[in-house]
C-alpha positions in Angstrom: -34.9 3.0 17.9 -34.8 6.7 16.9 -34.2 6.9 13.3 -30.5 8.5 12.7 -31.9 10.9 10.7 -33.7 12.8 13.7 -29.9 13.8 15.0 -29.0 15.7 11.6 -28.9 19.3 12.5 -28.5 22.4 9.9 -25.6 25.1 9.8 -26.7 28.8 9.3 -25.8 28.2 5.6 -28.0 24.8 6.1 -25.6 22.3 5.6 -25.6 19.3 7.7 -23.8 19.2 10.9 -22.1 15.5 11.6 -19.5 16.6 13.4 -21.8 18.2 16.8 -23.8 15.3 16.3 -21.2 12.8 16.8 -20.0 14.7 20.1 -23.2 15.6 21.6 -25.1 11.9 20.5 -22.3 9.5 21.0 -21.0 11.1 24.3 -24.7 10.7 26.0 -24.4 7.1 24.7 -25.2 4.8 27.7 -22.7 1.8 26.6 -20.2 1.2 24.1 -22.1 -1.5 22.1 -24.5 2.0 21.7 -21.7 3.8 21.2 -20.7 1.5 18.2 -24.2 1.3 16.5 -24.4 4.7 16.8 -21.3 5.2 14.9 -22.2 2.6 12.2 -25.2 4.4 11.8 -23.6 7.8 11.1 -21.5 6.6 8.6 -24.0 4.8 6.8 -26.3 7.6 6.2 -23.3 10.2 5.9 -21.8 8.1 3.0 -25.2 7.6 1.3 -26.1 11.5 1.9 -22.8 12.5 0.6 -22.0 14.3 3.7 -19.4 13.0 5.3 -18.1 16.3 7.2 -15.9 14.1 9.5 -13.3 11.6 8.7 -13.2 7.6 9.2 -10.4 8.2 11.6 -12.2 11.2 13.7 -15.5 8.7 13.8 -13.4 5.6 14.8 -11.6 8.0 17.9 -15.0 8.7 18.9 -16.4 5.3 19.0 -13.2 4.3 20.4 -12.9 1.1 17.8 -10.2 0.0 15.6 -11.0 -0.2 11.9 -11.2 -4.5 11.8 -13.5 -4.2 14.7 -15.6 -1.6 12.6 -15.7 -3.6 9.0 -16.6 -6.5 11.7 -19.8 -4.8 13.4 -20.6 -3.3 9.7 -21.1 -6.5 8.7 -23.6 -7.8 11.6 -25.9 -4.6 10.7 -26.1 -5.4 7.2 -27.3 -9.0 8.6 -30.5 -8.6 6.7 -28.7 -7.3 3.4 -31.0 -4.2 3.0 -29.4 -2.2 5.7 -26.0 -1.1 3.8 -26.3 0.3 0.0 -23.9 -0.6 -2.8 -22.3 2.7 -2.3 -21.6 1.9 1.3 -19.7 -1.3 0.0 -18.0 0.4 -2.6 -16.6 3.0 0.3 -16.0 0.2 2.8 -13.9 -1.8 -0.1 -11.6 1.2 -0.8 -10.9 1.8 3.1 -10.1 -2.1 3.3 -7.4 -1.8 0.4 -6.1 1.6 1.2 -6.0 0.4 5.3 -4.3 -3.3 4.2 -1.7 -1.7 1.9 -0.7 1.2 4.6 -1.0 -1.4 7.3 1.5 -3.7 5.0 3.8 -0.9 4.2 4.0 0.5 7.6 5.4 -3.2 8.9 7.6 -3.7 6.1 8.9 0.2 6.6 9.6 -0.7 10.5 11.6 -4.0 9.6 13.5 -2.2 7.0 14.7 0.5 9.4 15.8 -1.9 11.9 17.8 -3.4 9.3 19.4 0.0 8.2 20.0 1.9 11.4 22.0 1.1 14.5 19.9 1.4 18.1 22.0 2.6 19.9 24.1 5.9 17.8 27.7 7.1 19.0 27.7 10.5 20.7 28.9 12.1 18.1 25.2 11.8 16.4 23.0 15.1 17.0 20.8 14.6 19.5 17.8 15.6 16.9 18.8 12.4 14.6 17.2 9.9 17.3 15.4 7.3 15.5 11.7 8.4 17.1 12.5 11.5 14.7 14.0 9.9 11.8 10.7 7.2 11.7 8.6 10.1 12.0 10.2 12.2 9.4 10.7 9.2 6.8 6.8 7.8 7.4 5.3 11.4 6.8 7.5 12.4 3.8 6.5 8.8 2.5 2.5 9.4 3.5 2.7 12.8 1.5 4.6 11.7 -1.4 1.8 8.6 -1.7 -0.6 10.3 -1.6 0.2 13.6 -4.1 1.7 10.7 -6.4 -0.4 8.3 -6.6 -4.3 7.9 -7.4 -4.8 4.5 -7.1 -4.7 3.4 -3.2 -4.2 0.1 -3.3 -1.2 -0.2 -5.4 1.1 -1.9 -3.2 4.3 -2.2 -5.7 4.2 1.3 -6.9 4.1 2.5 -3.0 6.6 0.1 -2.1 9.3 1.5 -4.4 8.2 5.1 -3.5 9.2 4.2 -0.3 12.2 2.9 -1.2 12.6 6.1 -3.2 12.4 8.0 0.6 14.6 5.7 2.0 17.2 6.5 -0.8 16.7 10.1 -0.3 16.8 9.8 3.8 20.3 7.4 4.0 22.2 9.6 1.4 21.6 12.5 4.1 22.4 10.4 7.5 25.5 10.5 9.2 27.7 6.9 8.5 27.8 6.4 12.2 24.0 5.8 12.2 24.2 3.4 9.4 24.6 -0.5 9.2 26.3 -2.5 6.8 25.6 -2.6 3.5 24.2 0.8 3.7 27.1 2.4 5.8 29.5 1.4 2.8 27.3 2.9 0.3 27.0 6.3 2.1 30.8 6.1 2.7 31.3 5.4 -1.4 29.0 8.2 -2.2 30.9 10.7 0.1 34.2 9.3 -1.6 33.0 9.8 -4.7 33.0 13.6 -4.2 30.3 14.7 -1.2 31.5 16.1 1.6 30.0 15.0 5.1 30.0 16.0 8.7 28.0 14.3 11.2 25.6 17.4 11.9 22.7 17.0 10.0 21.9 20.7 9.0 26.3 21.1 7.9 25.0 17.7 5.4 22.2 18.8 4.2 23.9 21.9 2.7 27.1 20.8 1.5 24.7 18.2 -0.7 24.1 19.4 -4.2 20.6 18.6 -6.4 23.2 16.8 -9.1 24.5 14.6 -6.8 21.7 13.3 -4.7 20.1 12.8 -8.6 22.7 10.9 -9.8 24.1 8.5 -6.7 22.7 5.2 -7.3 24.2 3.1 -4.6 22.1 3.3 -2.1 19.3 2.9 -4.2 21.0 -0.1 -5.5 21.7 -1.5 -2.2 17.6 -1.2 -1.7 16.5 -2.7 -4.6 19.1 -5.5 -3.9 18.0 -6.4 -0.3 14.2 -6.1 -1.3 14.2 -8.2 -4.7 13.3 -5.1 -6.5 13.8 -3.9 -9.8 16.8 -1.2 -10.0 15.2 0.2 -13.2 11.9 0.2 -11.6 12.5 1.9 -9.2 14.5 4.6 -10.5 11.9 5.1 -12.8 10.2 5.9 -9.8 12.5 8.1 -8.3 13.3 10.6 -11.1 9.5 10.9 -12.6 7.8 10.7 -9.6 9.8 11.3 -6.1 11.9 14.2 -7.6 9.0 16.0 -9.2 7.4 15.4 -5.6 9.9 17.0 -3.9 10.0 20.1 -6.3 5.8 20.4 -5.8 6.1 21.1 -1.6 9.4 23.6 -2.5 11.6 21.6 -1.4 15.4 22.6 -2.8 17.5 19.2 -2.7 20.6 21.1 -1.4 18.7 22.2 1.8 17.1 19.0 2.5 13.5 18.4 3.5 11.5 20.9 5.4 11.0 19.9 9.6 8.6 17.3 10.1 6.1 19.5 11.6 5.6 21.6 8.4 5.4 17.8 6.0 3.0 16.9 8.8 0.9 20.0 8.4 0.6 19.1 4.5 -0.1 15.4 5.4 -3.2 16.5 7.3 -4.6 18.9 4.7 -4.1 15.8 2.6 -5.8 13.8 4.9 -9.0 16.1 6.0 -9.4 16.2 1.9 -10.3 12.5 1.7 -11.7 12.3 5.2 -10.3 8.8 5.3 -7.4 7.3 7.6 -4.7 9.1 9.5 -1.9 6.3 8.7 0.2 8.8 10.9 -0.9 7.2 13.5 0.7 3.8 13.2 3.8 5.6 14.5 1.9 5.7 17.9 0.3 2.1 17.6 -3.3 3.9 17.9 -5.6 1.3 18.8 -7.4 2.6 16.0 -5.1 1.1 13.7 -4.5 -2.5 14.9 -5.1 -5.3 13.0 -6.8 -8.4 14.0 -4.2 -10.8 15.8 -4.4 -13.4 12.9 -3.1 -10.6 10.5 -0.4 -10.1 12.5 0.5 -13.2 13.3 0.8 -13.8 9.3 2.9 -10.0 8.7 5.4 -11.2 11.2 5.8 -14.9 9.8 9.6 -13.5 8.9 12.5 -16.5 10.2 15.6 -15.7 11.3 19.1 -16.6 10.2 20.9 -18.8 12.2 23.7 -19.6 11.0 25.6 -19.1 7.4 25.1 -22.9 6.8 21.6 -22.7 6.8 21.2 -19.5 4.7 20.7 -21.8 1.5 17.7 -23.4 3.3 15.9 -20.3 4.4 12.1 -19.8 3.9 12.0 -16.3 2.6 9.5 -14.0 4.9 5.9 -13.9 3.0 4.5 -10.6 3.9 2.5 -9.2 1.7 5.5 -6.9 -0.1 7.5 -9.9 0.0 4.8 -12.0 -1.8 4.4 -9.2 -4.2 8.4 -8.9 -5.6 8.4 -12.7 -5.4 5.3 -13.1 -7.8 7.1 -10.1 -10.1 10.4 -12.2 -9.9 8.7 -15.0 -11.7 7.3 -13.3 -14.2 11.0 -11.8 -15.0 12.5 -15.4 -14.9 9.7 -15.9 -17.9 10.5 -12.8 -20.0 14.2 -12.7 -19.1 14.8 -14.3 -22.8 11.9 -12.6 -24.6 12.2 -8.8 -26.8 9.7 -6.1 -27.7 10.2 -7.1 -31.1 8.8 -9.8 -33.1 11.4 -13.0 -33.2 12.9 -14.3 -36.4 10.5 -17.4 -35.8 7.9 -15.2 -36.0 9.1 -13.1 -38.9 9.8 -16.4 -41.0 5.8 -17.1 -40.2 5.0 -13.5 -41.1 6.6 -13.8 -44.2 5.1 -17.1 -45.3 1.4 -16.1 -45.3 -0.5 -14.5 -48.4 -0.7 -11.3 -46.5 2.3 -10.1 -44.6 1.1 -8.9 -41.2 4.0 -7.0 -39.9 3.5 -4.0 -40.3 0.0 -3.9 -39.2 1.3 -5.7 -35.8 4.1 -3.3 -34.8 1.3 -0.5 -35.8 -1.4 -2.3 -33.6 1.6 -2.4 -30.7 2.5 1.0 -31.1 -0.4 2.4 -30.8 -2.3 0.4 -28.1 0.9 1.6 -26.5 0.1 5.1 -26.4 -3.4 4.4 -25.8 -2.3 2.6 -22.5 0.3 5.1 -21.6 -2.2 7.3 -21.6 -4.7 5.8 -19.6 -2.3 4.2 -16.9 -1.6 7.7 -16.1 -4.9 9.1 -15.9 -5.7 6.1 -13.8 -2.6 6.2 -11.3 -1.2 9.7 -11.7 0.4 12.0 -14.3 3.8 11.4 -13.2 3.5 7.5 -13.6 3.2 7.6 -17.3 6.5 6.0 -17.8 6.2 2.9 -15.7 3.0 2.6 -17.1 5.1 2.6 -20.4 7.4 0.1 -18.6 4.8 -2.6 -18.1 3.3 -2.6 -21.4 7.0 -3.3 -22.8 6.7 -6.5 -20.4 3.0 -7.2 -22.1 4.6 -7.1 -25.0 7.0 -9.5 -25.0 4.9 -12.0 -23.7 2.6 -11.4 -26.8 5.1 -12.0 -28.9 6.2 -15.2 -27.3 3.0 -16.7 -26.5 2.1 -15.8 -30.5 5.1 -17.8 -31.5 4.4 -20.9 -29.5 0.7 -20.7 -30.5 1.8 -20.6 -33.8 4.1 -23.6 -33.5 1.6 -25.4 -32.1 -0.6 -24.6 -35.3 1.4 -25.8 -37.5 2.5 -29.0 -36.0 -1.2 -29.7 -35.8 -2.3 -29.0 -39.2 1.0 -29.2 -41.1 0.5 -25.9 -42.5 2.8 -22.8 -42.8 0.7 -19.9 -44.1 -1.4 -18.7 -41.2 -2.4 -15.2 -43.3 -6.2 -15.5 -41.9 -5.3 -15.6 -38.0 -2.3 -13.4 -38.4 -4.1 -10.7 -40.1 -7.3 -10.8 -37.5 -7.1 -8.1 -35.9 -9.8 -8.6 -32.9 -7.0 -11.8 -32.1 -4.2 -9.7 -32.0 -5.8 -7.4 -29.8 -7.1 -10.0 -27.5 -3.6 -11.2 -27.3 -2.3 -8.4 -26.6 -4.6 -7.5 -24.1 -4.2 -10.8 -21.9 -0.5 -10.7 -22.0 -0.7 -7.0 -20.8 -3.9 -8.2 -18.3 -1.3 -11.0 -17.2 1.4 -8.2 -16.6 -0.7 -6.0 -14.5 -2.3 -8.6 -12.4 1.4 -9.8 -11.5 1.9 -6.0 -10.5 -1.1 -5.5 -9.1 -1.2 -7.8 -6.1 -2.7 -6.4 -3.2 -2.1 -6.3 -0.2 -4.9 -8.8 1.5 -4.7 -12.0 -0.9 -4.2 -14.4 1.5 -8.0 -13.4 2.9 -9.3 -15.1 -0.1 -10.8 -12.8 -1.7 -10.1 -11.6 -5.7 -6.9 -11.2 -6.5 -7.9 -7.9 -9.0 -7.5 -4.5 -8.2 -8.4 -1.6 -10.1 -6.1 -1.6 -12.5 -6.7 -5.2 -13.7 -9.4 -7.0 -15.9 -11.5 -5.8 -16.4 -9.7 -2.6 -17.1 -8.0 -3.4 -19.9 -10.9 -4.5 -22.1 -12.2 -0.7 -21.7 -8.6 0.7 -22.6 -7.7 -1.8 -25.9 -12.1 -1.1 -26.8 -12.2 -4.8 -26.0 -15.6 -7.0 -26.1 -15.6 -9.2 -23.2 -16.4 -12.1 -25.5 -13.9 -11.7 -27.9 -11.5 -11.7 -25.1 -13.0 -15.0 -24.0 -11.6 -17.0 -26.8 -7.8 -16.5 -26.5 -7.7 -17.3 -22.2 -7.4 -21.0 -22.7 -4.7 -21.6 -25.8 -2.8 -18.2 -24.1 -2.6 -20.9 -20.9 -1.5 -24.0 -23.2 1.1 -21.9 -25.4 2.9 -20.6 -22.0 3.5 -23.8 -19.8 6.3 -21.4 -17.8 2.5 -19.4 -16.4 2.6 -18.7 -12.2 -0.3 -20.5 -10.6 -1.1 -17.0 -9.9 -1.3 -15.9 -13.3 -3.2 -19.2 -14.3 -6.0 -18.2 -11.4 -6.2 -14.6 -12.5 -6.8 -16.1 -16.3 -9.1 -18.8 -15.4 -11.0 -16.3 -12.7 -11.2 -13.7 -16.0 -13.3 -16.1 -17.9 -15.1 -16.9 -15.0 -15.9 -13.1 -15.2 -16.9 -13.1 -18.5 -19.1 -16.0 -18.3 -20.8 -14.6 -15.6 -21.7 -11.5 -16.5 -19.6 -9.7 -18.8 -20.3 -11.8 -22.1 -24.1 -11.1 -21.5 -23.6 -7.1 -21.5 -26.3 -5.2 -24.3 -23.4 -4.3 -26.8 -21.8 -7.8 -26.7 -21.3 -9.8 -29.5 -22.6 -12.9 -28.2 -26.4 -12.0 -28.6 -26.2 -11.6 -32.4 -24.3 -15.1 -32.1 -27.2 -16.7 -30.4 -29.6 -15.2 -32.7 -27.9 -16.5 -35.8 -27.7 -19.9 -34.0 -31.1 -19.8 -33.8 -31.9 -18.8 -37.5 -30.0 -21.3 -39.1 -32.1 -23.4 -40.8 -33.0 -27.1 -39.7 -31.1 -26.3 -36.4 -32.6 -26.7 -33.1 -34.0 -23.6 -31.5 -30.8 -23.6 -28.9 -27.1 -22.5 -28.7 -26.0 -25.8 -27.4 -28.1 -28.7 -26.7 -28.7 -30.1 -23.1 -28.0 -33.7 -24.5 -24.2 -32.9 -24.5 -24.0 -31.8 -20.8 -22.9 -35.0 -19.7 -20.3 -35.4 -22.1 -16.7 -35.0 -21.3 -15.7 -31.5 -22.5 -13.3 -31.7 -24.9 -9.6 -29.2 -25.1 -8.5 -29.7 -28.1 -9.7 -26.3 -29.8 -7.3 -23.5 -30.5 -7.6 -19.5 -30.6 -7.5 -20.0 -34.0 -10.8 -22.2 -34.2 -12.6 -19.2 -32.1 -11.2 -16.6 -34.0 -12.2 -17.9 -37.4 -14.9 -19.9 -36.3 -18.0 -20.3 -37.3 -15.4 -20.7 -40.7 -13.4 -23.0 -39.7 -13.8 -25.9 -36.9 -11.5 -27.8 -35.0 -9.0 -29.9 -37.0 -7.2 -33.4 -36.3 -4.0 -33.6 -37.5 -4.4 -36.3 -39.4 -8.3 -35.1 -40.3 -7.1 -34.6 -44.0 -4.4 -33.4 -46.4 -2.4 -30.2 -45.3 -3.8 -27.0 -46.4 -2.4 -23.5 -45.4 -4.9 -21.5 -43.0 -6.0 -19.3 -45.8 -7.1 -22.2 -48.5 -8.4 -23.9 -45.8 -11.1 -21.8 -44.6 -11.5 -21.0 -48.5 -12.1 -24.2 -49.1 -14.4 -24.8 -45.7 -17.0 -22.0 -47.1 -16.9 -23.0 -50.9 -17.7 -26.7 -49.4 -20.3 -25.6 -47.0 -22.4 -23.2 -49.3 -22.9 -26.2 -51.9 -23.2 -29.0 -49.8 -24.1 -28.2 -46.1 -25.9 -25.9 -44.1 -24.0 -23.3 -42.3 -21.6 -24.3 -39.8 -22.4 -23.9 -36.2 -20.3 -21.7 -34.3 -17.4 -23.0 -32.6 -16.6 -20.2 -30.0 -20.4 -20.1 -29.2 -20.6 -24.1 -28.7 -17.6 -24.0 -26.5 -18.9 -20.9 -24.9 -22.1 -22.6 -23.8 -20.6 -25.5 -22.6 -18.1 -23.9 -20.3 -21.0 -21.5 -18.8 -23.2 -24.7 -18.1 -20.2 -26.1 -16.3 -19.5 -23.3 -14.5 -23.3 -22.5 -13.7 -23.8 -26.2 -12.1 -21.0 -26.0 -10.3 -21.7 -22.9 -8.8 -25.6 -23.9 -7.6 -24.1 -27.5 -6.6 -21.9 -25.0 -3.8 -24.5 -23.3 -2.9 -27.4 -26.3 -3.0 -25.2 -28.4 -0.3 -24.6 -25.1 1.9 -28.8 -24.5 2.4 -30.6 -27.6 0.8 -28.5 -30.7 1.5 -31.3 -32.5 3.6 -33.3 -32.2 0.6 -31.5 -34.0 -2.4 -34.0 -34.3 -4.5 -34.7 -30.6 -5.3 -31.1 -30.0 -7.3 -32.1 -31.6 -10.4 -35.4 -29.8 -10.5 -33.3 -26.2 -9.8 -30.7 -27.4 -12.5 -33.1 -28.5 -14.6 -35.2 -24.6 -14.1 -31.7 -23.1 -14.5 -30.3 -24.6 -17.5 -33.5 -24.0 -19.2 -33.6 -20.1 -18.8 -29.6 -20.0 -19.8 -30.8 -21.6 -23.0 -34.1 -20.5 -23.7 -34.6 -17.3 -21.8 -31.2 -16.1 -22.0 -32.6 -12.5 -22.8 -33.2 -12.7 -18.7 -29.0 -12.7 -18.9 -28.5 -9.8 -20.6 -27.1 -7.0 -18.5 -27.3 -9.2 -15.4 -25.2 -12.0 -13.0 -25.2 -15.7 -14.0 -25.9 -15.8 -9.9 -29.2 -13.8 -9.9 -30.5 -16.3 -12.2 -29.7 -19.2 -10.3 -30.8 -17.5 -6.8 -33.9 -17.0 -8.2 -34.1 -20.7 -9.6 -33.3 -22.1 -6.2 -36.0 -19.8 -4.9 -38.7 -20.5 -7.5 -38.2 -24.4 -7.0 -38.4 -24.5 -3.2 -41.7 -22.6 -3.5 -43.4 -24.4 -5.6 -42.1 -27.8 -3.8 -43.5 -26.1 -0.5 -40.0 -25.9 1.0 -39.2 -23.2 3.5 -36.3 -21.2 2.0 -36.4 -17.5 2.3 -34.3 -14.9 0.1 -32.6 -13.7 3.1 -31.3 -17.2 4.0 -29.9 -17.3 0.2 -28.0 -14.4 -0.1 -26.6 -14.8 3.8 -25.5 -18.3 2.2 -24.1 -16.8 -0.8 -21.9 -13.5 -0.1 -19.9 -16.2 2.3 -19.0 -18.0 -1.4 -15.6 -17.4 -3.2 -15.6 -14.6 -5.5 -19.0 -12.7 -4.8 -19.9 -9.0 -4.4 -22.9 -8.2 -2.6 -24.3 -5.6 -5.3 -24.9 -9.3 -7.4 -27.9 -9.3 -4.6 -28.7 -5.5 -4.1 -28.5 -4.0 -7.5 -30.6 -6.1 -10.1 -32.1 -4.8 -13.3 -35.3 -4.5 -13.5 -36.2 -2.7 -16.5 -34.0 0.3 -18.2 -31.8 2.0 -16.2 -33.7 0.8 -13.4 -32.0 -1.0 -10.5 -33.5 -2.6 -7.7 -33.2 -5.7 -5.1 -32.8 -9.2 -6.6 -36.4 -10.7 -4.5 -38.0 -7.3 -6.9 -36.1 -8.7 -10.1 -37.7 -12.4 -9.2 -41.6 -10.7 -8.4 -41.1 -8.6 -11.0 -39.1 -10.0 -13.8 -38.0 -13.7 -13.6 -41.7 -15.3 -12.2 -43.7 -13.0 -14.4 -41.4 -14.9 -17.3 -41.2 -18.2 -16.0 -44.5 -19.0 -14.3 -45.7 -20.9 -15.9 -42.5 -23.5 -16.6 -42.2 -23.3 -12.5 -45.2 -24.3 -11.9 -44.8 -27.5 -14.2 -42.7 -28.9 -11.1 -45.5 -28.6 -8.8 -47.3 -31.4 -10.8 -47.2 -35.2 -11.0 -45.2 -34.5 -14.3 -43.0 -32.1 -14.3 -40.7 -31.3 -17.3 -37.8 -33.9 -18.4 -34.9 -33.2 -16.3 -31.9 -31.8 -17.5 -27.9 -33.9 -17.5 -25.9 -32.9 -14.9 -22.9 -31.4 -16.7 -19.8 -33.6 -17.2 -17.4 -32.0 -14.4 -13.5 -32.6 -15.3 -10.7 -31.0 -13.3 -9.7 -27.6 -14.6 -7.8 -27.9 -18.1 -5.3 -25.1 -16.0 -2.4 -27.2 -14.5 -0.8 -25.2 -11.9 2.8 -26.7 -11.4 3.3 -25.5 -8.6 0.8 -26.5 -7.0 0.4 -29.9 -4.5 -1.7 -32.4 -6.6 -4.4 -34.6 -5.1 -3.4 -38.8 -5.4 -6.7 -40.0 -8.2 -10.1 -41.1 -6.5 -11.1 -38.5 -3.5 -8.2 -39.5 -1.2 -6.1 -37.1 0.9 -3.2 -37.8 0.2 -1.0 -34.8 -2.3 1.9 -34.3 -4.0 3.7 -31.3 -5.2 6.6 -31.1 -7.9 10.4 -30.1 -6.6 10.4 -27.1 -7.6 10.3 -24.2 -4.1 10.7 -24.6 -0.8 7.4 -22.5 -0.6 4.4 -21.6 -2.5 4.5 -18.1 -4.1 1.0 -17.8 -5.1 -0.3 -17.7 -1.0 2.3 -15.9 0.2 2.9 -18.8 2.3 4.6 -22.5 2.6 2.7 -24.7 0.6 1.4 -26.6 3.9 0.1 -23.9 5.6 -3.4 -23.6 3.8 -3.5 -27.3 2.5 -3.7 -29.4 5.5 -5.7 -29.1 8.2 -3.8 -29.1 11.9 -3.3 -33.4 11.6 -0.9 -33.1 8.8 2.7 -34.6 8.5 5.0 -33.4 5.5 6.9 -36.3 4.0 10.2 -34.4 1.9 11.5 -37.3 -0.7 14.6 -37.0 -1.3 16.1 -35.1 1.7 16.7 -36.1 5.1 13.9 -36.7 7.2 14.5 -37.1 10.4 13.9 -39.8 13.0 11.6 -42.9 11.9 8.9 -41.7 14.5 7.3 -39.6 11.6 7.2 -42.7 9.5 5.6 -45.1 12.0 2.9 -42.7 12.8 2.0 -42.2 8.8 1.9 -46.1 9.3 -0.3 -45.9 12.1 -2.6 -43.0 11.0 -3.1 -45.3 8.2 -3.8 -48.4 9.6 -6.2 -46.6 11.7 -8.2 -45.3 9.0 -8.4 -48.4 7.7 -9.9 -50.2 10.6 -12.2 -48.1 10.9 -12.8 -48.1 7.5 -13.5 -51.8 8.0 -15.8 -51.7 11.0 -18.2 -49.3 9.6 -18.2 -51.9 6.3 -19.0 -55.1 8.2 -22.5 -55.2 7.7 -22.0 -54.7 3.6 -20.6 -56.7 0.8 -17.0 -56.6 0.3 -15.2 -54.1 -1.5 -14.6 -54.4 -5.6 -10.8 -53.9 -5.9 -9.8 -50.8 -6.9 -8.2 -50.7 -10.3 -4.3 -49.3 -10.4 -3.6 -45.7 -9.5 -2.0 -43.9 -12.4 -0.6 -40.8 -11.6 -0.7 -39.0 -14.9 2.2 -37.3 -16.0 -0.1 -34.5 -17.8 -2.3 -34.3 -14.8 -5.4 -36.3 -15.9 -5.5 -37.8 -12.9 -7.8 -41.0 -12.9 -8.6 -44.8 -12.3 -6.9 -46.7 -15.1 -6.6 -50.3 -15.2 -5.6 -50.2 -18.9 -1.8 -50.5 -17.9 -0.2 -52.0 -15.2 2.7 -50.8 -13.6 5.5 -53.4 -12.0 6.7 -53.1 -8.3 3.3 -51.9 -6.6 4.4 -51.0 -3.0 1.9 -51.9 -0.1 1.6 -48.0 0.6 0.1 -47.7 -2.3 -2.3 -50.9 -2.4 -3.6 -49.5 1.2 -4.5 -46.6 -0.1 -6.3 -47.6 -3.1 -8.2 -50.3 -0.6 -9.3 -47.2 1.5 -10.2 -45.3 -1.2 -12.5 -48.2 -2.8 -14.2 -48.5 0.6 -14.9 -45.1 0.8 -15.8 -44.6 -2.7 -18.3 -47.2 -1.9 -19.5 -46.2 0.9 -20.1 -42.6 -0.2 -22.4 -44.5 -3.0 -24.2 -46.5 -0.2 -25.4 -43.2 1.3 -26.9 -42.1 -1.5 -29.3 -44.9 -2.3 -30.0 -45.1 1.5 -30.6 -41.6 1.9 -30.3 -40.0 5.4 -29.6 -43.4 7.0 -26.4 -43.5 7.1 -25.3 -39.6 7.6 -23.9 -40.2 11.1 -22.0 -43.3 10.8 -20.3 -42.1 7.3 -19.6 -38.2 10.0 -18.1 -40.6 12.0 -15.7 -42.6 9.7 -14.8 -39.2 8.1 -13.7 -38.1 10.6 -11.4 -40.6 11.5 -9.6 -40.1 8.4 -6.1 -38.0 8.2 -4.2 -36.7 5.4 -0.8 -37.7 4.8 0.7 -34.4 2.4 3.4 -36.2 0.5 5.3 -33.1 -0.3 8.1 -33.5 -2.7 10.1 -30.4 -2.2 
């Protein structure tokens, strides 16, 4: 193939002429595949050379390909992981986000207009107000407003609120005869209140005044109610962003908007400047903007109401917009009773302190509020500053609420009332406030593509908040677990967001050069008589204790976790002072609680990531996993400087490659990174852009050869000898300490039966009903406490259980009888386990059957590990014969 640069031409002014090349060279392509290949190559080259003189839509139309197909083809082109640069990855990610938001909004726009306007208006309505023209005018007005008001292209919530403002404006200009209820009554009410109307659009517009348009709220109230939006938030967007937008394009409210051609021309200028997607083509159902069939089916999951009696059981439509609104509603339910000032209980805690922290807390909240408002406006748009202020206030409410809950827990745990040391700690308060505001931002920042398993974070989510508050990631991590424990009403979405924040901190953010982590490790190594490591490997196979609190971590190493009955009650200040005195006289310096816990969590996360990747690549070599883990753990413990400004997964992949190399197992980096990029929450930049030396970056293979191998060569070669290093213990991996109240919970001991709490007929977090993503095609959902229907479903469940049991027994005939399993206990606190210490009466035959199945399966899995790969075929057949029964308590 001729290299793409041979087709670059220069104009008389010296500029690259891409547009000519598209028409000239793609026009001569012999088949569609070659045409698509040239299009992708030109796109890649133009981004890398900063010479994008055509728009993305122009490119798509030139090669006759859709957005979705183009992105898929781009993945195929980058099969060797070296064709697409991180710069192109970033551009593609931005285009994907923008397309997803536009697609979701257009689908919502079409459905909403169908609910607002009658399909066949009366003959008295002017022909110029036909539905096609209405849709076109509305949509292009919205696109222009979005482009001029918002700088953040993937903010689904503000974009939708802006769309409601556009709808409100046009509905007020529409004759009532065109409208359905309840919009018709709302417009009529506005007319009765003093605004005269005639059927003619021109007459109607000329009779309206700017003051009337600005103050009429009947329509916007209906729109907000119908779409579960906050009226205050939408009105804020209307007056601070939409009205200034109308003024900026020279629109006088009394005369209405310009003709659609004028708006279209202004939008085209914006589109050509951004060189991305021409969203006007949604109106024409242009092939380049059509999504894949799966995305379409998900967006059209809106159920229909058949009768008034069914209304109570209706499952709300779970489009991206609906899912975003539901998530926000859940946050509002938590904060309904909260205030943006300290409660009387908090004031009481403040007054009990040796140094009252009230004034400093209030000043900090106020000063950080000004900073947040400014940064939000810079990121989203200057007209959105008040929106940022609204969201910050919600964060402050959550901040005070969680702080009060934390102090109550500490009071109960320590039997003290004086928390002066903690409440006067600036880093603690900044971290807690950042966590609260971050939860709010993540709730509002739900993007339009979260149902595909991608990260839920947007540009205004974590770690953006750390930069706004000038907070170190390692300090922020200390508050996360306590925050979740202190607020039991957090939704699954919120908890998953915070858990992902914690993981990102452990993966890379805490390892940045300016992180306090490195000073803590240095101090740990300098302690006299202490082992030369942040956390001994011998503790890896011990369960991770979760009895620490934010106070323990922020006051560490001065203060260590104390149990309630461990000693006489002391106030928080005297406790820490007393400990310092005792320590200086009789003990060696205490170990840092925050560092110890951090390393324990890092080890567990590291092993889980390694285990997942290992079984995708090396399942036929199970003996290699403990070797790779030992090298990986050794590097984190003793060569931690390799983590400085790098990513945990980079060390993991290098460890895997190094062990395979010395063990003569053929595993290339290309295969490793191909499997790695399919893991959840991964970024191609992790293996494409690795720090080699100061301000110099290259691929992971270059890092391995020039840095990793040079540092660990002696250690790696030991694994090729007959006396390899002592293997590191496998970390004890507990279930997540973060409980998801709305999620289905698995019955203990690894069987395939799930239960979920009686809270909602659908799961907000994923935007669809719980069974959609939870079960295989053979699923059966049992709703206990409600009408189940015919008895055939129960008979089918019994048959499934019996069939599975028979298959298991036939497979186990060659072995000894399985050992009876102890009683299965559903722990109320969520710690599912096998427990024989308590016997619950009236054990059902169904539960006994489940216990037998689980015992047999567990024994066979152990036998498989002992016998190697000989039994893998029969085991696979047994597992394929099992069914999953979902007991969903709705």
